N, C-alpha and C positions, 0 to 999 in steps of 0.2 A: 566078553565074547564079541568077536567081529561080526559086524552086520552081515558080512559077505558070507557068513554060514547060513543065513536065510537061503540065498540062491544055490549053494551047493547042496544043502540038504534037499531043497526042492528038487533040483536036478536027479538026485539019486531015487527019490521016491516017485516022483511024478516025471521021469525024463521024457517019456513019448507025448506029454501034454504040450499043447501051444504055450509058448511062452511069449512071443512078441509077435504081435500082428499089425498090419497097415489095413485099413479100411476093411474089406470082408476076407483079405487073403492072410494066412498065417505066413510068417516070415521064418520063426526059428522055434524049435522046441526046447524044453527045459534042458535037455540032455547036450543040445548043440550049445546053447548059452554057457551051460556050465564047463565045457571044454574051451571054449572062446575067451571066456572073461581071464583065467590065469595067464593066457597069452598077451592079452591087452594089456593087462596089469604089469607084465615084465616089458612091453612095448613102450609103456608109458614112464615107467621108470628111468629106462634107457634115454629115451629122448628127452627128457628134461633132466637128467641126472638129479633124481629125486631122492630125498630121505625122509625116512618115516616123519610123518607130521608136516610135512610140506603142502603147501595149497595149489589146488590145481582149479581154473576156472573153466565152467563150462558155458559157453555162449552160443546156446543152440535152441531153436524152436523145438516142439514137441517131436522126436523121432524116436525110432527103435534103439538107435545106437546110444540114446541118453541114458537108458537103463544099463547097457554093458559098461558105458564109462563109469556110472556111479559105483557100479558093484566091482569093476575093477581097481578104481581108486581104494575102495575099502579094503579089498583084497591084498592090496600093497602098502596097507597102513596109512594112507595119504588121505588130507583133508579135501573134500568136494566143495567147491564154490560155486553152485548154481545162481547164474546172474540172468535176471529177467531181460528177454530177448528184445523187449520193447523200449529199453532204456537207449537214451542218447549215448553216442559213443563216448562223450565225455564223462557222461555219469558212469557208464561202464568202465573207463580208465580209472575214474575215481577208487572204484571199488577194486579194481584189480591191484592198484597201489596201496590202498590201505590193506588188502588181505595180504599184500606180499607175494602174490602168485606167481610161481616161477614157471607155470606152464599154462598156456591157455587154448582151448579145443572149440573151434569156432565153425558156424556156417561160412560159406564164402561172401555172402552180403554182409555179415556183420563183421567178418575180418577185414573187408575192405573198408569200412569205415572206421575201424580201430587202428589198423597199421600207421596211419600218421600220427597216432599219438603214442604209439608202442615205445617209440626212443625216449620218451620221458617216464617210463616204468623200470626202474633200475633192476628190481628185482624178476622181471620177467624175463627167462632165458630163450623162450620159443613161443611161437604162434603157428599152430597146426591147423590147417583147414579140412574139415571134414569131406570135401569133395574131391581132395588132393591126393596122389599117390602117396604122400608122407602119413597120412592117415591110415590107409589100408595096409600098410607096411608095418604097423603097430600091431597086427593081429600075427605077424609071421615069426614073432621071438619065442624061443622056447618057455614054457610056461613056469612060473615060479609059484612057491607054496605060499599058502595064506600068511599073511602077517600075524603075529601075536599082539593083542592091543590090549591095553588096561581099560575097564569101564568107563573111566574118566577121559580117555582119549578122544580129541574132536574128530568128528564124522563129518559135520555138514555145518559151514559157515554160513547163516543165513541173514542176508541183509534186509534191514526192514524197508518199508516204501518210501520212506522219507519225504511224506508229505509236509512235515513242519521243519525241513532242515537236512542236514547230510544224514544218509541211512546209517545205522550201527549194525554193526554184524554180531548177530546172536549167535554165541558157541554151542552148538548142539553136540552132545557126546553121543558116543555109542549106548552108554547107558540111558541117556535122554530118549533116544529113537526105540531102542529096544521097549522101554516103558511106554511110548505111543503106540507101538504097534499091539503090545499086549492089551492095552487099554481098549483098542479099537475092537478087539474080540470080547472083552469084558462089557462093554456098554454099548456099542454102535451096532454091530451086525456080525453075523457068522459068514464066514467064507469057505466054499468048496472048490475042489480042484476043476469042476467043469463052470465055474463062474469066471467073469472078466470084469475088469474096470476099463472103461472107455476115458481115455485123458483128453477131455476137450479143454480143460483149464490147466493153465502152465505147470509142467512137472517140476519146474524151479521152484514151485510154492506148494501149496495144498495138496494138489494132485498128487505131486511126487510123493509125498508123505504118505499118503493113504494107499499109494501102491504098495509100500511096504509089506502090509497085512496080505496083500493079495500073492506077492510073491511067496510070503511064508507058508501060504497053503497051495502053490502050484498053480494059480490062477491066471489067466491070459491077461497080457498088458496090450490093449488095443490103441493104437494112434490113429485119429482119422486122418484121411487123405490130406485135408486141408491143414492139419497140424493143430487146429484150434476148434472154436466153436461156431459151428453154423446150425442153425434149428433144424432145417430140412434135412442136412446130413447126419446130424445127431439121431433123429428120428428113423432114418433108414438103418442106422448101426443096431439101433435097438431092434428093429425088427429081425435083424440077421443073428445076433449074438445072444445066445440064452444066457439068465442069470446076469444081467449087466447092470455094474453100478458105476456112481459117477460121484466126484465131488464140483460141486457147483457153488459160484458165488451166488446170492439171492438175485441180483439182476440177471443172471442165466436162467433161472428158474421162472422169472418173469418173461423172458424172450421166448421159452420154449412153450409155456402153454399159451401165448397169445399169436404162436405162428400158424399161419393159415393151414399147415399142413397136419397139424395136430388132430384136427376133427375126422379125419379118416385114417390115421397111422395105427398101426399096430404095437401096442406099447405092452402086451403081455409078457415079453421077456424082461421088462425092466424089474429089477429088484431092489435096488435102494439108490434114492439120490441124497446124498449128505451135504447138506447147505452149511456155509457159515463163512464168515470174513466181513460181515456187515449186517445190517438188520434186516430181516425178513418180515414183512407187515402182515397184520393177522388176513387183512383182506387176500392177499396174494397167497398166502398160504393155505386158505380155505379154497381158493380157486385151484390151486396146484392139486391138492387132495380130489378135489371133485373131477379133474380132468385126468389124473393119473392113476388115482387110487392111492391106498394106504401105503406109499413108497417112500416118505420123506423120514428123515432123522437130521436132527440139528445139532451141531457141535459150536461151542464158544471156546475159543482159544487164542492165542498170539504167537507171533514167530518165536517169542522167548517161552512159550510153554505149547509146543506146537500140537495144534489141534485138541487140547486136552485142559479144560477147566470144567466148565458143565456141559449139559447136553440133554436131548430129548430123543429116547430111540422111537421106533415107527408104532410101538405100543402106545406109548404116551401122545402121541399124535392122534390117536383114533379113540381115546378115551373120554367120549363125548358126554358119558352118563356123570361126570365128576360135576360137583356143583361150580368148582372154578375151573371148568374146562378152557373158556376164552380166555381167561388171564393167562393159563398155563401156556397157550398157544402164543400169546406175545411175550412169553418169559424167553429166558435163555435155557431153562430146563434145571436139572438137579445136579449135584456135585457129583464129578465122576469117581471111579473108583479108587484111584491111587493118589488122589490131591485133597488136600484140605483148602477150604476156601473160607474166607471171612469178609464180611463188610465192616470198614473201620473209619473213624473219624480222623481229623488233621492230626492227631498224636498217636495214630495206629491203636486206637482203643477199640475193642470189638464193640459194634452197635447192635441192639436187639432187633428182632424181625420187625419189618415195616419201616425203619428208619434208614434213611438213604446216606451211602457214604462210597467211598473208594474201594474196589473190588481188589482182594490181595488174594495169592496162592502160596502154597509149597508143596513140593513133591519130587519124586524122583525124573518126572518129565521137565521140571523146569532147568534153563539154560544154566550154564556153568558162569555165564557173565558176557559182558559186550568184549569185542576184540580190541585190543588196544585202546580202553577208554575205560581206566577204572575210575573215573569220576560218574560217568554214568552206571556204572556197574555197582558202585557203592549206594547211589540215590536209589536206583531202581531194586537192588534186592537188599534193602536195610532190614534189619532184624531177621535175615534169613527168609524173607517173604517176597516174592514177586509183587511188585507195585504195578498193576495194570494202566493206571490212568483212566479206568472206566469206571463209571459211575452206576449203584444201583442198589437194592434190596433185597433181602429174603423175605419169603412169605413163613408162614406156620408151617407149610408142608415141605420146607426146603427147596422149593422154586425160587431161583434168582431172577429178577428182572432187571434188565439194564436200561438206564436212563438215557445216558449218552456218554462220550468222552467228556471228561472233567473240563476240557478246553472247548467244546461245543454247548455246554450249559449257557444259558442265556440270563443274566440278572438284569430284570427290569423293574425299577421302583423298589428294589430291596427284595424282590420276589425271586426265587428260582424259577426259570420255565425250561423244560426237557425238549429240545425240538423234536424228539420221536415221538412225543404223547401227541404234538400238534400234526405231525405228519400222518400218523395212525387215522387221524380223524379226517383229515382231507382225502386220504384214500379212500374213503367209504364213499366219496362221490363217484358215480360210475362213469364219468367222462373225465377223470384223472388217470393219467398213466403212470407219470412219476412226479414225487415231490420232495424238496429239500428245504428245510427251515434253519435259518441263522438269525443270529442278532447284527443289528445296525446301531452305530454309536448314536446315542440321543442326548443332548445337552442336559434335559431335565430329568429322565428317566433312569439314564446311564446306557441302557440299550433299548430297542424295540425291535418286534418280532417281524421279519420279513420271509415270506414264502415265495419260492421259485418252482412254478407248476410247469409240468409239461402233460398238455392236452392228449387225449386218445386222437388216434389219427381220423381227420374228418369231423372232430367235434368242436364245438366253441364253448367256452367258459366265460363267466363272468364272476366279479367279484361279490355280487350279493348272495348270488346262491352259496357260493364258499363261505361267506361270512355267517349266514344263517346256520351252515351245518355246525360250523365251530360254536357257536352260541347255544346249541341244542346239546353239545356235548362236553363242553369245557368252560372253565371259568372265564369272564370277559377279558380278563388281564391278558390271557394267553393266547388269544386269537391274534392272527397276524396283523400288523398295521398296514400292510401293502401286499399285493399278490403281483408277481413277475410272471407273465406267460412267455415261457421260453420252449422253442424246438427240443432242446435236448439238455440234459445236466453232464457238467464236465466230470470225468472219472479218470482214475487212475488205470494202469495196466492190468490190475486185479479185479477190476469193476467196481472199485469204492467210490463214491461220490466224493468229489473233492470241495469241501466245504471252505478251504481256505482259499479256492479261485473265486466261491461267491462272494465270500467276504470281502476279498481285494476289489471284486467290481462295484461293491458299495463304497469302499473306501475312496477308490478313485471318483467316485461321485461327490464326495465330500459328505 
């Protein structure tokens, strides 16, 4: 069934409800969007001379039109290629070329950067700028009927962040995204028509995927005036919109709860913050629940299994009577409803509870494969299971604790050291704001542990205090051999710390 059915059903049942809003103002109702999308679909098909299954790239920051474009493409049976708006033009051009995009819709600023490179994209028929008359004309075409699609037809071509090389295009089908929508209702949260989701994180990524269950229930999609995440603006929007939810990277939660305005903000309208995409440290999580209340839910997933491998709902977060409560807070939660998850050894043999290995999963949410990359597809989906590259272990209650990405594990003197374990300890120090631990090559030990530490504003840190903290909580061989105090950690456009850059700094030093 075509994903566009989500919108057209909502337009019939909740037509008078707000569908798209900017800041504190309603832009369009569901009935209005339901009428506009079939016209936009017709305009896109004509503009790009598109055939079913063609790819169209969206080079936009968060905006109301983003949602209309997504559903118009699906309505026409076209594949959406949402591209991170913060990428360099050459990175964008590579994605468009790899995807074979026939049409690109871009904001003016992004289009200006892309135009000089467009002549080298043989598949690209046309670049349409959202601020120009050609874009408005797309809505003037006579409407076309919704395309019939098969469950395994592509809907969303999601390009990975590419921190270790060229990004790969995860092929997400209509079936994959339907599964993700239903799993949200099963495991994450209930959505009612009077609710909203506020898109502070990129719609091209997790926030867009979690907008889909909100469309399914006729809830409002709110775009901040800034188009992104500003803690003060976010708190003002929470005060305005009832029943508001968010998808946040853990770094965004950290920034929100430490914003000066949070002390006097009215957060009673806040319903849920779903966090994921990186490690949430227990200290930050406890701070967030103290500041915001029992409003947090966790998901662990990947672009290859969108937002759906394991998770902890809001109830699990506040079950503080359980004897393993703190360990659970530090975990990635329990297996989601419609996936199977295992921890395996190097030969893909399942490991018993407590033993550490690679996390693999299978289910209807797992991607169809990587676009035009059969070798990577065969390696990642071998045996019918998605091999995540993440390292973790299950406890006896079925909670998965992630150690690290396999590539981030440090091997020193033949012993495995998981950076997150060291990071969790260092974050117990009240003057530590952020920390990232990496391995540095060592002639005798293989690798040694180096900690990059960001002090809280106005605070001074010294190695002796941090060393003592580590020695009180972890084995001596795990403690950092060196502390680097830095003003900030390098991050990608989704807020993930780039350990590759930290390792490059150490490598450059020799």
